[in-house]
N, CA, C, O and the ligand as a Tripos MOL2 file, in Angstrom:
@<TRIPOS>MOLECULE
protein
  241   239    61     0     0
PROTEIN
NO_CHARGES

@<TRIPOS>ATOM
      1 N          84.5870   73.4990   92.5980 N.3       1 MET1
      2 CA         85.4780   72.9370   91.5690 C.3       1 MET1
      3 C          85.1620   71.4720   91.2870 C.2       1 MET1
      4 O          84.8420   70.7110   92.2000 O.2       1 MET1
      5 N          85.2520   71.0960   90.0490 N.am      2 ALA2
      6 CA         84.9860   69.7020   89.6760 C.3       2 ALA2
      7 C          86.2810   68.9450   89.4490 C.2       2 ALA2
      8 O          86.2920   67.8640   88.8600 O.2       2 ALA2
      9 N          87.3630   69.5230   89.9210 N.am      3 LYS3
     10 CA         88.6650   68.8980   89.6710 C.3       3 LYS3
     11 C          88.7440   67.4840   90.2200 C.2       3 LYS3
     12 O          89.3140   66.5940   89.5890 O.2       3 LYS3
     13 N          88.1750   67.2840   91.3880 N.am      4 ASN4
     14 CA         88.2390   65.9640   92.0000 C.3       4 ASN4
     15 C          87.5790   64.9180   91.1170 C.2       4 ASN4
     16 O          88.1380   63.8440   90.8940 O.2       4 ASN4
     17 N          86.4170   65.2220   90.6250 N.am      5 GLU5
     18 CA         85.7160   64.2700   89.7670 C.3       5 GLU5
     19 C          86.5070   63.9880   88.5000 C.2       5 GLU5
     20 O          86.5680   62.8510   88.0310 O.2       5 GLU5
     21 N          87.1000   65.0180   87.9640 N.am      6 GLU6
     22 CA         87.8970   64.8170   86.7560 C.3       6 GLU6
     23 C          89.0440   63.8610   87.0190 C.2       6 GLU6
     24 O          89.3460   62.9930   86.2000 O.2       6 GLU6
     25 N          89.6800   64.0280   88.1690 N.am      7 GLU7
     26 CA         90.8040   63.1500   88.5110 C.3       7 GLU7
     27 C          90.3370   61.7090   88.6420 C.2       7 GLU7
     28 O          91.0080   60.7890   88.1750 O.2       7 GLU7
     29 N          89.1990   61.5140   89.2710 N.am      8 VAL8
     30 CA         88.6710   60.1540   89.4180 C.3       8 VAL8
     31 C          88.3820   59.5550   88.0490 C.2       8 VAL8
     32 O          88.7320   58.4040   87.7870 O.2       8 VAL8
     33 N          87.7510   60.3220   87.1830 N.am      9 LYS9
     34 CA         87.4300   59.8200   85.8450 C.3       9 LYS9
     35 C          88.6970   59.4750   85.0830 C.2       9 LYS9
     36 O          88.7680   58.4550   84.3980 O.2       9 LYS9
     37 N          89.6920   60.3320   85.2110 N.am     10 ARG10
     38 CA         90.9470   60.1010   84.5020 C.3      10 ARG10
     39 C          91.5820   58.8030   84.9850 C.2      10 ARG10
     40 O          92.0290   57.9880   84.1780 O.2      10 ARG10
     41 N          91.6230   58.6130   86.2860 N.am     11 LEU11
     42 CA         92.2280   57.4100   86.8350 C.3      11 LEU11
     43 C          91.4290   56.1830   86.4410 C.2      11 LEU11
     44 O          92.0110   55.1430   86.1320 O.2      11 LEU11
     45 N          90.1280   56.2800   86.4440 N.am     12 LYS12
     46 CA         89.2970   55.1500   86.0660 C.3      12 LYS12
     47 C          89.5360   54.7690   84.6110 C.2      12 LYS12
     48 O          89.6590   53.5860   84.2910 O.2      12 LYS12
     49 N          89.6020   55.7420   83.7460 N.am     13 SER13
     50 CA         89.8080   55.4210   82.3330 C.3      13 SER13
     51 C          91.2020   54.8480   82.1300 C.2      13 SER13
     52 O          91.3930   53.9650   81.2940 O.2      13 SER13
     53 N          92.1620   55.3330   82.8750 N.am     14 LEU14
     54 CA         93.5080   54.7970   82.7760 C.3      14 LEU14
     55 C          93.5280   53.3280   83.1350 C.2      14 LEU14
     56 O          94.1330   52.5180   82.4330 O.2      14 LEU14
     57 N          92.8660   52.9830   84.2320 N.am     15 SER15
     58 CA         92.9400   51.6060   84.7000 C.3      15 SER15
     59 C          92.0360   50.6940   83.8900 C.2      15 SER15
     60 O          92.3450   49.5140   83.7280 O.2      15 SER15
     61 N          90.9300   51.2100   83.3780 N.am     16 SER16
     62 CA         89.9940   50.3250   82.6960 C.3      16 SER16
     63 C          90.4660   49.9740   81.2920 C.2      16 SER16
     64 O          90.1150   48.9170   80.7680 O.2      16 SER16
     65 N          91.2420   50.8320   80.6870 N.am     17 LYS17
     66 CA         91.6280   50.5340   79.3110 C.3      17 LYS17
     67 C          92.7200   49.4800   79.2430 C.2      17 LYS17
     68 O          93.0310   48.9700   78.1670 O.2      17 LYS17
     69 N          93.3020   49.1530   80.3920 N.am     18 LYS18
     70 CA         94.3120   48.1160   80.4030 C.3      18 LYS18
     71 C          93.6900   46.7280   80.5000 C.2      18 LYS18
     72 O          94.3790   45.7210   80.3380 O.2      18 LYS18
     73 N          92.4160   46.6790   80.7570 N.am     19 GLY19
     74 CA         91.7150   45.4050   80.7340 C.3      19 GLY19
     75 C          91.8610   44.5970   82.0120 C.2      19 GLY19
     76 O          92.5820   44.9700   82.9370 O.2      19 GLY19
     77 N          91.1530   43.4820   82.0290 N.am     20 LYS20
     78 CA         91.1730   42.6370   83.2130 C.3      20 LYS20
     79 C          92.4690   41.8620   83.3100 C.2      20 LYS20
     80 O          93.1840   41.6730   82.3260 O.2      20 LYS20
     81 N          92.7480   41.4260   84.5060 N.am     21 GLY21
     82 CA         93.9630   40.6650   84.7060 C.3      21 GLY21
     83 C          95.1800   41.5350   84.9740 C.2      21 GLY21
     84 O          96.2460   41.0460   85.3460 O.2      21 GLY21
     85 N          95.0010   42.8190   84.7800 N.am     22 ASN22
     86 CA         96.1120   43.7060   85.0670 C.3      22 ASN22
     87 C          96.0300   44.1530   86.5260 C.2      22 ASN22
     88 O          95.3130   45.0950   86.8630 O.2      22 ASN22
     89 N          96.7540   43.4780   87.3560 N.am     23 ARG23
     90 CA         96.6600   43.7550   88.7870 C.3      23 ARG23
     91 C          97.8610   44.5540   89.2500 C.2      23 ARG23
     92 O          98.5400   44.2010   90.2150 O.2      23 ARG23
     93 N          98.0990   45.6170   88.5510 N.am     24 LYS24
     94 CA         99.2020   46.4750   88.9620 C.3      24 LYS24
     95 C          98.6810   47.8640   89.2680 C.2      24 LYS24
     96 O          97.6670   48.3120   88.7330 O.2      24 LYS24
     97 N          99.4040   48.5190   90.1370 N.am     25 CYS25
     98 CA         99.0600   49.9000   90.4170 C.3      25 CYS25
     99 C          99.2260   50.7080   89.1370 C.2      25 CYS25
    100 O         100.2700   50.6570   88.4870 O.2      25 CYS25
    101 N          98.1830   51.4520   88.7840 N.am     26 SER26
    102 CA         98.2440   52.1950   87.5350 C.3      26 SER26
    103 C          99.1470   53.4110   87.6630 C.2      26 SER26
    104 O          99.3990   54.1110   86.6830 O.2      26 SER26
    105 N          99.6300   53.6570   88.8630 N.am     27 ARG27
    106 CA        100.4320   54.8560   89.0720 C.3      27 ARG27
    107 C         101.9110   54.5060   89.1900 C.2      27 ARG27
    108 O         102.7510   55.1140   88.5260 O.2      27 ARG27
    109 N         102.2310   53.5250   90.0380 N.am     28 CYS28
    110 CA        103.6410   53.1970   90.2410 C.3      28 CYS28
    111 C         103.9870   51.7960   89.7650 C.2      28 CYS28
    112 O         105.1640   51.4490   89.6660 O.2      28 CYS28
    113 N         102.9600   50.9710   89.4630 N.am     29 GLY29
    114 CA        103.2230   49.6770   88.8640 C.3      29 GLY29
    115 C         103.4520   48.5430   89.8470 C.2      29 GLY29
    116 O         103.7110   47.4110   89.4370 O.2      29 GLY29
    117 N         103.3600   48.8260   91.1280 N.am     30 THR30
    118 CA        103.5490   47.7500   92.0920 C.3      30 THR30
    119 C         102.3540   46.8060   92.0900 C.2      30 THR30
    120 O         101.2430   47.1890   91.7250 O.2      30 THR30
    121 N         102.5990   45.5720   92.5010 N.am     31 VAL31
    122 CA        101.5010   44.6030   92.5550 C.3      31 VAL31
    123 C         101.0840   44.3540   93.9970 C.2      31 VAL31
    124 O         100.1820   43.5610   94.2670 O.2      31 VAL31
    125 N         101.7430   45.0310   94.9070 N.am     32 LYS32
    126 CA        101.4590   44.7930   96.3220 C.3      32 LYS32
    127 C         100.4540   45.8050   96.8560 C.2      32 LYS32
    128 O         100.4940   46.9880   96.5200 O.2      32 LYS32
    129 N          99.5510   45.3040   97.7010 N.am     33 GLY33
    130 CA         98.6460   46.1880   98.4210 C.3      33 GLY33
    131 C          97.6990   46.9530   97.5270 C.2      33 GLY33
    132 O          97.3910   48.1180   97.7750 O.2      33 GLY33
    133 N          97.2440   46.2880   96.4910 N.am     34 LEU34
    134 CA         96.3450   47.0040   95.5860 C.3      34 LEU34
    135 C          94.9660   47.2320   96.1980 C.2      34 LEU34
    136 O          94.4370   46.3900   96.9230 O.2      34 LEU34
    137 N          94.4200   48.3600   95.8920 N.am     35 ILE35
    138 CA         93.0480   48.6620   96.2920 C.3      35 ILE35
    139 C          92.1990   48.7840   95.0360 C.2      35 ILE35
    140 O          92.4170   49.6650   94.2040 O.2      35 ILE35
    141 N          91.2350   47.8920   94.9130 N.am     36 ARG36
    142 CA         90.3910   47.9400   93.7190 C.3      36 ARG36
    143 C          88.9580   48.3410   94.0740 C.2      36 ARG36
    144 O          88.0380   48.2530   93.2600 O.2      36 ARG36
    145 N          88.8150   48.7720   95.2920 N.am     37 LYS37
    146 CA         87.4980   49.1150   95.8030 C.3      37 LYS37
    147 C          86.8010   50.1580   94.9360 C.2      37 LYS37
    148 O          85.6000   50.0750   94.6790 O.2      37 LYS37
    149 N          87.5650   51.1180   94.5020 N.am     38 TYR38
    150 CA         86.9700   52.1960   93.6990 C.3      38 TYR38
    151 C          87.3100   52.0510   92.2250 C.2      38 TYR38
    152 O          87.1740   53.0030   91.4570 O.2      38 TYR38
    153 N          87.7520   50.8590   91.8280 N.am     39 ASP39
    154 CA         88.1110   50.6290   90.4330 C.3      39 ASP39
    155 C          89.2520   51.5070   89.9650 C.2      39 ASP39
    156 O          89.3320   51.8700   88.7920 O.2      39 ASP39
    157 N          90.1220   51.8410   90.8780 N.am     40 LEU40
    158 CA         91.1970   52.7450   90.5110 C.3      40 LEU40
    159 C          92.4820   52.0000   90.1790 C.2      40 LEU40
    160 O          93.3650   52.5490   89.5200 O.2      40 LEU40
    161 N          92.5910   50.7590   90.6290 N.am     41 ASN41
    162 CA         93.8280   50.0120   90.4440 C.3      41 ASN41
    163 C          95.0340   50.7600   90.9850 C.2      41 ASN41
    164 O          96.0330   50.9550   90.2930 O.2      41 ASN41
    165 N          94.9190   51.1620   92.2100 N.am     42 LEU42
    166 CA         96.0370   51.8400   92.8490 C.3      42 LEU42
    167 C          96.5060   51.0290   94.0480 C.2      42 LEU42
    168 O          95.7140   50.3570   94.7090 O.2      42 LEU42
    169 N          97.7870   51.1020   94.3160 N.am     43 CYS43
    170 CA         98.2710   50.4790   95.5270 C.3      43 CYS43
    171 C          97.9200   51.3710   96.7110 C.2      43 CYS43
    172 O          97.4850   52.5110   96.5510 O.2      43 CYS43
    173 N          98.1210   50.8250   97.8890 N.am     44 ARG44
    174 CA         97.7020   51.5840   99.0700 C.3      44 ARG44
    175 C          98.3970   52.9260   99.1820 C.2      44 ARG44
    176 O          97.8040   53.9320   99.5710 O.2      44 ARG44
    177 N          99.6600   52.9090   98.8330 N.am     45 ARG45
    178 CA        100.4150   54.1720   98.9440 C.3      45 ARG45
    179 C          99.8810   55.2200   97.9750 C.2      45 ARG45
    180 O          99.5990   56.3560   98.3560 O.2      45 ARG45
    181 N          99.7480   54.8160   96.7160 N.am     46 CYS46
    182 CA         99.2740   55.7630   95.7170 C.3      46 CYS46
    183 C          97.8400   56.1630   96.0170 C.2      46 CYS46
    184 O          97.4570   57.3190   95.8410 O.2      46 CYS46
    185 N          97.0490   55.1940   96.4730 N.am     47 PHE47
    186 CA         95.6620   55.5070   96.7970 C.3      47 PHE47
    187 C          95.6030   56.5720   97.8660 C.2      47 PHE47
    188 O          94.7770   57.4840   97.8150 O.2      47 PHE47
    189 N          96.4660   56.4470   98.8100 N.am     48 ARG48
    190 CA         96.5010   57.4220   99.8970 C.3      48 ARG48
    191 C          96.8580   58.8100   99.3450 C.2      48 ARG48
    192 O          96.2100   59.8080   99.6600 O.2      48 ARG48
    193 N          97.8980   58.8410   98.5220 N.am     49 GLU49
    194 CA         98.3190   60.1220   97.9640 C.3      49 GLU49
    195 C          97.2430   60.7080   97.0620 C.2      49 GLU49
    196 O          96.8480   61.8640   97.2140 O.2      49 GLU49
    197 N          96.7790   59.9020   96.1320 N.am     50 VAL50
    198 CA         95.7460   60.3700   95.2070 C.3      50 VAL50
    199 C          94.4570   60.6500   95.9680 C.2      50 VAL50
    200 O          93.7620   61.6350   95.7190 O.2      50 VAL50
    201 N          94.1620   59.7530   96.9020 N.am     51 GLY51
    202 CA         92.9430   59.8980   97.6840 C.3      51 GLY51
    203 C          92.8930   61.2140   98.4280 C.2      51 GLY51
    204 O          91.8430   61.8490   98.5220 O.2      51 GLY51
    205 N          94.0180   61.6120   98.9470 N.am     52 GLU52
    206 CA         94.0590   62.9040   99.6220 C.3      52 GLU52
    207 C          93.7590   64.0170   98.6430 C.2      52 GLU52
    208 O          93.0280   64.9590   98.9500 O.2      52 GLU52
    209 N          94.3340   63.8940   97.4610 N.am     53 ALA53
    210 CA         94.1500   64.9380   96.4550 C.3      53 ALA53
    211 C          92.7050   65.0290   95.9940 C.2      53 ALA53
    212 O          92.2060   66.1180   95.7090 O.2      53 ALA53
    213 N          92.0290   63.8820   95.9190 N.am     54 ILE54
    214 CA         90.6640   63.9180   95.4310 C.3      54 ILE54
    215 C          89.6390   63.8350   96.5390 C.2      54 ILE54
    216 O          88.4370   63.7790   96.2780 O.2      54 ILE54
    217 N          90.1120   63.8260   97.7910 N.am     55 GLY55
    218 CA         89.1940   64.0180   98.8980 C.3      55 GLY55
    219 C          88.6610   62.7530   99.5470 C.2      55 GLY55
    220 O          87.7050   62.8220  100.3210 O.2      55 GLY55
    221 N          89.2510   61.5950   99.2560 N.am     56 PHE56
    222 CA         88.7690   60.3710   99.8820 C.3      56 PHE56
    223 C          89.1470   60.3110  101.3600 C.2      56 PHE56
    224 O          88.4390   59.7250  102.1790 O.2      56 PHE56
    225 N          90.2630   60.9220  101.6720 N.am     57 TRP57
    226 CA         90.8190   60.7660  103.0120 C.3      57 TRP57
    227 C          90.7250   62.0550  103.8110 C.2      57 TRP57
    228 O          91.5830   62.3440  104.6440 O.2      57 TRP57
    229 N          89.7170   62.7990  103.5600 N.am     58 LYS58
    230 CA         89.5750   64.1110  104.1890 C.3      58 LYS58
    231 C          89.7550   64.0680  105.6960 C.2      58 LYS58
    232 O          90.3670   64.9580  106.2860 O.2      58 LYS58
    233 N          89.2160   63.0240  106.3120 N.am     59 GLU59
    234 CA         89.1720   63.0110  107.7700 C.3      59 GLU59
    235 C          90.4900   62.6460  108.4270 C.2      59 GLU59
    236 O          90.6350   62.7620  109.6440 O.2      59 GLU59
    237 N          91.4780   62.1930  107.6030 N.am     60 ARG60
    238 CA         92.7490   61.8050  108.2290 C.3      60 ARG60
    239 C          93.7560   62.9170  108.1550 C.2      60 ARG60
    240 O          94.8800   62.7640  108.6330 O.2      60 ARG60
    241 ZN        101.1830   52.7700   93.4570 Zn       61 ZN61
@<TRIPOS>BOND
     1     1     2 1
     2     2     3 1
     3     3     4 2
     4     3     5 am
     5     5     6 1
     6     6     7 1
     7     7     8 2
     8     7     9 am
     9     9    10 1
    10    10    11 1
    11    11    12 2
    12    11    13 am
    13    13    14 1
    14    14    15 1
    15    15    16 2
    16    15    17 am
    17    17    18 1
    18    18    19 1
    19    19    20 2
    20    19    21 am
    21    21    22 1
    22    22    23 1
    23    23    24 2
    24    23    25 am
    25    25    26 1
    26    26    27 1
    27    27    28 2
    28    27    29 am
    29    29    30 1
    30    30    31 1
    31    31    32 2
    32    31    33 am
    33    33    34 1
    34    34    35 1
    35    35    36 2
    36    35    37 am
    37    37    38 1
    38    38    39 1
    39    39    40 2
    40    39    41 am
    41    41    42 1
    42    42    43 1
    43    43    44 2
    44    43    45 am
    45    45    46 1
    46    46    47 1
    47    47    48 2
    48    47    49 am
    49    49    50 1
    50    50    51 1
    51    51    52 2
    52    51    53 am
    53    53    54 1
    54    54    55 1
    55    55    56 2
    56    55    57 am
    57    57    58 1
    58    58    59 1
    59    59    60 2
    60    59    61 am
    61    61    62 1
    62    62    63 1
    63    63    64 2
    64    63    65 am
    65    65    66 1
    66    66    67 1
    67    67    68 2
    68    67    69 am
    69    69    70 1
    70    70    71 1
    71    71    72 2
    72    71    73 am
    73    73    74 1
    74    74    75 1
    75    75    76 2
    76    75    77 am
    77    77    78 1
    78    78    79 1
    79    79    80 2
    80    79    81 am
    81    81    82 1
    82    82    83 1
    83    83    84 2
    84    83    85 am
    85    85    86 1
    86    86    87 1
    87    87    88 2
    88    87    89 am
    89    89    90 1
    90    90    91 1
    91    91    92 2
    92    91    93 am
    93    93    94 1
    94    94    95 1
    95    95    96 2
    96    95    97 am
    97    97    98 1
    98    98    99 1
    99    99   100 2
   100    99   101 am
   101   101   102 1
   102   102   103 1
   103   103   104 2
   104   103   105 am
   105   105   106 1
   106   106   107 1
   107   107   108 2
   108   107   109 am
   109   109   110 1
   110   110   111 1
   111   111   112 2
   112   111   113 am
   113   113   114 1
   114   114   115 1
   115   115   116 2
   116   115   117 am
   117   117   118 1
   118   118   119 1
   119   119   120 2
   120   119   121 am
   121   121   122 1
   122   122   123 1
   123   123   124 2
   124   123   125 am
   125   125   126 1
   126   126   127 1
   127   127   128 2
   128   127   129 am
   129   129   130 1
   130   130   131 1
   131   131   132 2
   132   131   133 am
   133   133   134 1
   134   134   135 1
   135   135   136 2
   136   135   137 am
   137   137   138 1
   138   138   139 1
   139   139   140 2
   140   139   141 am
   141   141   142 1
   142   142   143 1
   143   143   144 2
   144   143   145 am
   145   145   146 1
   146   146   147 1
   147   147   148 2
   148   147   149 am
   149   149   150 1
   150   150   151 1
   151   151   152 2
   152   151   153 am
   153   153   154 1
   154   154   155 1
   155   155   156 2
   156   155   157 am
   157   157   158 1
   158   158   159 1
   159   159   160 2
   160   159   161 am
   161   161   162 1
   162   162   163 1
   163   163   164 2
   164   163   165 am
   165   165   166 1
   166   166   167 1
   167   167   168 2
   168   167   169 am
   169   169   170 1
   170   170   171 1
   171   171   172 2
   172   171   173 am
   173   173   174 1
   174   174   175 1
   175   175   176 2
   176   175   177 am
   177   177   178 1
   178   178   179 1
   179   179   180 2
   180   179   181 am
   181   181   182 1
   182   182   183 1
   183   183   184 2
   184   183   185 am
   185   185   186 1
   186   186   187 1
   187   187   188 2
   188   187   189 am
   189   189   190 1
   190   190   191 1
   191   191   192 2
   192   191   193 am
   193   193   194 1
   194   194   195 1
   195   195   196 2
   196   195   197 am
   197   197   198 1
   198   198   199 1
   199   199   200 2
   200   199   201 am
   201   201   202 1
   202   202   203 1
   203   203   204 2
   204   203   205 am
   205   205   206 1
   206   206   207 1
   207   207   208 2
   208   207   209 am
   209   209   210 1
   210   210   211 1
   211   211   212 2
   212   211   213 am
   213   213   214 1
   214   214   215 1
   215   215   216 2
   216   215   217 am
   217   217   218 1
   218   218   219 1
   219   219   220 2
   220   219   221 am
   221   221   222 1
   222   222   223 1
   223   223   224 2
   224   223   225 am
   225   225   226 1
   226   226   227 1
   227   227   228 2
   228   227   229 am
   229   229   230 1
   230   230   231 1
   231   231   232 2
   232   231   233 am
   233   233   234 1
   234   234   235 1
   235   235   236 2
   236   235   237 am
   237   237   238 1
   238   238   239 1
   239   239   240 2
@<TRIPOS>SUBSTRUCTURE
     1 MET1         2 RESIDUE 1 A MET
     2 ALA2         6 RESIDUE 1 A ALA
     3 LYS3        10 RESIDUE 1 A LYS
     4 ASN4        14 RESIDUE 1 A ASN
     5 GLU5        18 RESIDUE 1 A GLU
     6 GLU6        22 RESIDUE 1 A GLU
     7 GLU7        26 RESIDUE 1 A GLU
     8 VAL8        30 RESIDUE 1 A VAL
     9 LYS9        34 RESIDUE 1 A LYS
    10 ARG10       38 RESIDUE 1 A ARG
    11 LEU11       42 RESIDUE 1 A LEU
    12 LYS12       46 RESIDUE 1 A LYS
    13 SER13       50 RESIDUE 1 A SER
    14 LEU14       54 RESIDUE 1 A LEU
    15 SER15       58 RESIDUE 1 A SER
    16 SER16       62 RESIDUE 1 A SER
    17 LYS17       66 RESIDUE 1 A LYS
    18 LYS18       70 RESIDUE 1 A LYS
    19 GLY19       74 RESIDUE 1 A GLY
    20 LYS20       78 RESIDUE 1 A LYS
    21 GLY21       82 RESIDUE 1 A GLY
    22 ASN22       86 RESIDUE 1 A ASN
    23 ARG23       90 RESIDUE 1 A ARG
    24 LYS24       94 RESIDUE 1 A LYS
    25 CYS25       98 RESIDUE 1 A CYS
    26 SER26      102 RESIDUE 1 A SER
    27 ARG27      106 RESIDUE 1 A ARG
    28 CYS28      110 RESIDUE 1 A CYS
    29 GLY29      114 RESIDUE 1 A GLY
    30 THR30      118 RESIDUE 1 A THR
    31 VAL31      122 RESIDUE 1 A VAL
    32 LYS32      126 RESIDUE 1 A LYS
    33 GLY33      130 RESIDUE 1 A GLY
    34 LEU34      134 RESIDUE 1 A LEU
    35 ILE35      138 RESIDUE 1 A ILE
    36 ARG36      142 RESIDUE 1 A ARG
    37 LYS37      146 RESIDUE 1 A LYS
    38 TYR38      150 RESIDUE 1 A TYR
    39 ASP39      154 RESIDUE 1 A ASP
    40 LEU40      158 RESIDUE 1 A LEU
    41 ASN41      162 RESIDUE 1 A ASN
    42 LEU42      166 RESIDUE 1 A LEU
    43 CYS43      170 RESIDUE 1 A CYS
    44 ARG44      174 RESIDUE 1 A ARG
    45 ARG45      178 RESIDUE 1 A ARG
    46 CYS46      182 RESIDUE 1 A CYS
    47 PHE47      186 RESIDUE 1 A PHE
    48 ARG48      190 RESIDUE 1 A ARG
    49 GLU49      194 RESIDUE 1 A GLU
    50 VAL50      198 RESIDUE 1 A VAL
    51 GLY51      202 RESIDUE 1 A GLY
    52 GLU52      206 RESIDUE 1 A GLU
    53 ALA53      210 RESIDUE 1 A ALA
    54 ILE54      214 RESIDUE 1 A ILE
    55 GLY55      218 RESIDUE 1 A GLY
    56 PHE56      222 RESIDUE 1 A PHE
    57 TRP57      226 RESIDUE 1 A TRP
    58 LYS58      230 RESIDUE 1 A LYS
    59 GLU59      234 RESIDUE 1 A GLU
    60 ARG60      238 RESIDUE 1 A ARG
    61 ZN61       241 GROUP 0 **** ****
């Protein structure tokens, strides 16, 4: 299944179209604990949830 890749692309396009300077979680809107490592603009909590869904956190 390519669902995981689709989810990543969707999240990336969501966060990139808001432009630079937008340091908010694209999912819940918090400004705390953001992870921008994967260009997702997600906070740690959302990253964890989404990450599990798309397979980033398989080992945990
Ligand atoms: Zn969030």
